[in-house]
C-alpha positions in Angstrom: -6.4 5.3 -24.0 -3.8 7.2 -25.1 -0.4 9.1 -24.1 1.7 11.0 -26.4 5.4 11.3 -25.5 8.8 11.9 -26.3 11.4 8.9 -26.4 14.9 10.0 -26.5 16.6 6.8 -24.9 16.8 3.3 -25.1 16.6 3.2 -21.3 13.1 4.9 -21.6 12.5 2.2 -24.7 13.6 -0.5 -22.0 11.3 1.3 -19.0 8.3 0.7 -21.3 9.0 -3.3 -21.7 9.5 -3.3 -18.3 6.8 -1.4 -17.4 4.3 -3.2 -19.8 5.4 -6.8 -18.5 3.6 -6.0 -15.6 0.3 -5.1 -17.2 -2.5 -7.4 -18.1 -4.1 -5.3 -20.9 -2.5 -5.1 -24.3 -0.3 -1.7 -24.4 1.1 -0.9 -27.9 3.0 2.1 -29.0 2.7 4.3 -32.1 5.4 5.8 -34.2 4.6 9.2 -36.4 4.6 6.9 -39.3 1.4 4.7 -38.2 4.0 1.6 -37.1 2.6 0.1 -33.8 4.6 -2.3 -31.8 3.7 -4.5 -28.5 5.1 -2.6 -25.6 6.2 -6.3 -24.1 8.4 -6.6 -27.2 11.8 -5.0 -26.9 12.6 -6.3 -30.9 9.3 -3.9 -31.8 9.9 -0.9 -29.9 13.5 -1.1 -32.0 12.0 -1.1 -34.8 9.9 2.7 -34.3 11.3 5.7 -35.2 11.2 8.1 -32.6 12.6 11.4 -33.8 9.0 12.5 -33.1 6.7 12.3 -30.4 5.1 8.3 -30.1 1.2 7.3 -28.6 1.6 5.2 -25.8 -2.1 3.4 -26.4 -3.9 0.6 -24.8 -7.9 -0.4 -23.4 -6.9 -0.4 -19.8 -6.1 3.5 -18.8 -4.6 2.6 -15.3 -2.3 0.2 -17.3 -1.3 3.3 -19.7 -0.8 5.7 -17.2 1.1 3.3 -14.9 3.7 2.7 -18.3 3.5 6.4 -18.9 4.9 7.0 -15.6 7.3 4.9 -15.4 8.9 6.9 -18.7 8.2 10.0 -16.9 9.6 9.5 -13.6 12.6 11.1 -14.4 
C-alpha cells in the first residue's frame, strides 16, 4: 500500500519515525527523486528531499495507515 503526503516540518519526520517504530512490517518513504529510506531511521529520512510530496510505502495496509494518521493528525 502507498500513501502520498507533503512533509513540511521536522516534527512530521520525527512523527514518522515514532509511528513506524511500532510497526512489525517494513515501512519506507520515497522522495520525488526516487531515494528510499527506512521509516524507522531518522538519519535515513533526513537525507530525503521534502520539497515535493513523498510516498509512504509498506506491505501492511493497516500499518501504513497508522503511520499516515500519525503524520496528518494535526
